C-alpha positions as CSV (number, residue, x, y, z in Angstrom):
1,L,6.2,23.4,-1.9
2,L,7.7,26.0,0.4
3,E,6.2,24.5,3.6
4,A,8.4,22.2,5.7
5,P,7.3,18.6,5.0
6,A,5.2,17.0,7.8
7,E,7.0,14.3,9.7
8,L,5.9,11.0,8.3
9,E,4.8,8.3,10.7
10,S,6.8,5.7,8.8
11,P,10.2,4.7,10.1
12,H,13.3,5.9,8.3
13,E,13.7,2.8,6.1
14,L,15.4,2.5,2.8
15,V,14.3,-0.4,0.6
16,A,16.8,-0.9,-2.2
17,L,16.7,-3.6,-5.0
18,G,19.6,-4.2,-7.3
19,G,22.0,-6.9,-8.6
20,A,19.0,-9.2,-9.3
21,S,19.8,-12.7,-10.4
22,F,17.7,-13.0,-13.6
23,G,18.2,-16.7,-13.9
24,A,19.3,-18.3,-17.1
25,A,21.8,-16.6,-19.3
26,P,20.2,-14.2,-21.8
27,D,20.9,-16.4,-24.8
28,E,19.3,-19.4,-23.0
29,A,16.2,-17.4,-22.1
30,R,15.2,-16.5,-25.7
31,E,12.0,-18.5,-25.6
32,A,11.4,-18.2,-21.9
33,V,8.7,-15.5,-21.9
34,G,7.1,-15.5,-25.3
35,M,4.9,-12.5,-24.7
36,L,8.0,-10.2,-24.6
37,R,9.7,-11.5,-27.7
38,G,10.4,-8.6,-30.1
39,G,9.9,-5.9,-27.4
40,A,12.5,-4.4,-25.1
41,W,13.5,-7.9,-24.2
42,E,14.4,-10.1,-27.1
43,A,17.1,-12.4,-25.8
44,G,16.8,-12.1,-22.0
45,F,17.9,-9.7,-19.3
46,A,21.7,-9.3,-19.0
47,P,23.2,-9.0,-15.5
48,L,23.6,-5.5,-14.1
49,P,26.5,-5.9,-11.7
50,G,26.8,-2.1,-11.2
51,T,23.4,-2.0,-9.6
52,L,24.5,-4.0,-6.6
53,E,27.4,-1.5,-6.0
54,E,24.8,1.2,-6.5
55,I,22.4,0.1,-3.8
56,E,25.2,-0.8,-1.4
57,G,26.5,2.7,-1.8
58,L,23.3,4.0,-0.5
59,R,23.9,2.6,3.1
60,P,26.4,5.4,4.1
61,L,24.2,8.0,2.5
62,L,21.3,6.7,4.6
63,A,23.3,6.8,7.8
64,D,24.3,10.4,7.1
65,A,20.8,11.5,6.2
66,A,18.7,9.6,8.7
67,G,21.1,8.6,11.4
68,P,22.6,5.2,12.4
69,A,19.2,3.9,13.6
70,A,17.7,4.0,10.1
71,A,16.8,0.6,8.7
72,C,18.0,-0.6,5.3
73,T,16.5,-3.5,3.4
74,I,18.7,-4.7,0.5
75,L,17.1,-7.0,-2.0
76,S,19.7,-8.5,-4.3
77,G,20.6,-11.7,-6.1
78,D,18.0,-14.4,-5.8
79,G,16.3,-12.4,-3.0
80,A,15.3,-9.5,-5.4
81,T,11.9,-11.2,-6.1
82,R,8.5,-9.8,-6.7
83,K,7.3,-11.2,-3.4
84,A,10.1,-9.7,-1.4
85,L,9.6,-6.3,-3.0
86,I,5.8,-6.4,-2.4
87,E,6.4,-7.2,1.2
88,A,9.1,-4.6,1.8
89,A,7.7,-1.6,-0.2
90,P,5.1,-0.6,2.4
91,R,7.8,0.0,5.0
92,A,9.9,2.2,2.7
93,R,10.4,5.8,3.3
94,W,12.8,5.7,0.4
95,L,12.5,3.1,-2.4
96,H,15.4,2.6,-4.9
97,L,14.9,0.0,-7.6
98,A,17.9,-0.5,-9.9
99,T,17.0,-3.1,-12.6
100,H,15.9,-3.5,-16.2
101,G,12.6,-2.1,-17.4
102,W,10.7,-4.0,-20.1
103,Y,7.8,-3.5,-22.5
104,A,6.0,-6.0,-24.7
105,S,6.3,-6.3,-28.5
106,E,4.3,-4.0,-30.7
107,S,2.4,-7.0,-32.0
108,I,0.5,-7.2,-28.7
109,R,-2.3,-4.8,-28.8
110,A,-3.4,-2.7,-25.9
111,W,-7.1,-2.0,-25.5
112,G,-6.5,1.6,-26.4
113,D,-4.5,0.9,-29.6
114,V,-6.1,2.8,-32.4
115,E,-3.6,1.7,-35.0
116,P,-3.1,-2.1,-34.6
117,T,-0.2,-3.8,-36.2
118,D,-2.6,-5.9,-38.2
119,R,-3.5,-2.9,-40.2
120,K,0.1,-2.6,-41.4
121,L,-0.3,-6.1,-42.8
122,G,-3.4,-5.2,-44.7
123,L,-5.8,-6.7,-42.1
124,R,-8.6,-4.8,-40.5
125,R,-10.0,-5.2,-37.0
126,S,-13.5,-6.4,-37.6
127,S,-15.4,-5.5,-34.5
128,C,-15.5,-3.8,-31.1
129,E,-15.0,-7.3,-29.6
130,E,-11.6,-7.4,-31.2
131,Q,-10.6,-4.2,-29.5
132,I,-11.9,-5.3,-26.1
133,R,-9.7,-8.4,-26.3
134,G,-6.6,-6.2,-26.2
135,M,-4.5,-6.1,-23.1
136,S,-4.2,-3.2,-20.6
137,P,-1.1,-1.1,-21.3
138,M,-0.2,-1.5,-17.6
139,V,0.4,-5.2,-18.1
140,L,2.6,-4.7,-21.2
141,C,5.5,-3.1,-19.3
142,G,7.2,-3.3,-16.0
143,L,10.4,-4.2,-14.2
144,A,12.6,-7.3,-14.3
145,L,13.3,-8.9,-11.0
146,A,15.0,-12.1,-9.9
147,G,14.1,-15.1,-12.1
148,A,13.0,-12.9,-15.1
149,N,14.9,-15.1,-17.6
150,L,13.3,-18.3,-16.3
151,P,10.5,-20.0,-18.2
152,E,6.8,-19.2,-17.4
153,D,5.1,-21.2,-14.7
154,A,2.3,-23.7,-15.3
155,V,-0.3,-20.9,-15.6
156,G,1.9,-18.8,-18.0
157,R,3.1,-16.3,-15.5
158,A,6.7,-15.1,-15.6
159,S,7.6,-15.0,-11.9
160,G,10.5,-12.5,-12.3
161,L,8.5,-9.8,-14.0
162,L,6.6,-7.1,-12.1
163,T,4.1,-5.4,-14.3
164,A,3.3,-1.7,-14.1
165,E,-0.1,-2.6,-12.9
166,E,1.4,-4.6,-10.0
167,L,3.8,-1.7,-9.3
168,S,0.9,0.8,-9.2
169,T,-0.8,-1.3,-6.4
170,L,2.2,-1.1,-4.0
171,D,1.3,0.8,-0.8
172,L,3.8,3.6,-0.9
173,S,1.8,6.0,1.3
174,G,4.8,6.4,3.6
175,C,7.3,6.8,0.8
176,E,8.9,10.2,0.3
177,L,11.0,9.2,-2.7
178,A,10.9,6.4,-5.2
179,V,13.7,5.9,-7.7
180,L,13.4,3.5,-10.6
């Protein structure tokens, strides 16, 4: 920790996401993504107008810290998508994501769940097969991005949600600091 950090080969680029347009108003999104009902997101994601100001405020700090030649990628509004973040993240020396986090309802069992909700109802998990059918905890939480309040697509995927599993696969090898 006391050694001077080695100079990274990555450029001085800030990738900042905030002010995402979640789509439908929260009340209209109540049924949009059924998996999350009852979890951190019950009635949709409310706008976070302060997050756009937050990421725009990083520009002058970047210029002071890295010089005027430092690149800044701002992902906001309808442009704060999963695809845009996945494409921009590998270029980031600094990554700042200002948005909602989410987690699924307790009624959705993770494969490591030793105390399933069914037991509270007097039901008992009958076999190892039941436990294997549970979902990975990494797909039961994540970040809300543009379009998160919109209905699922034809294959049941919510295009505006980035799972922790997807987040963990981002190439951040050139990133010095990530802020969520």
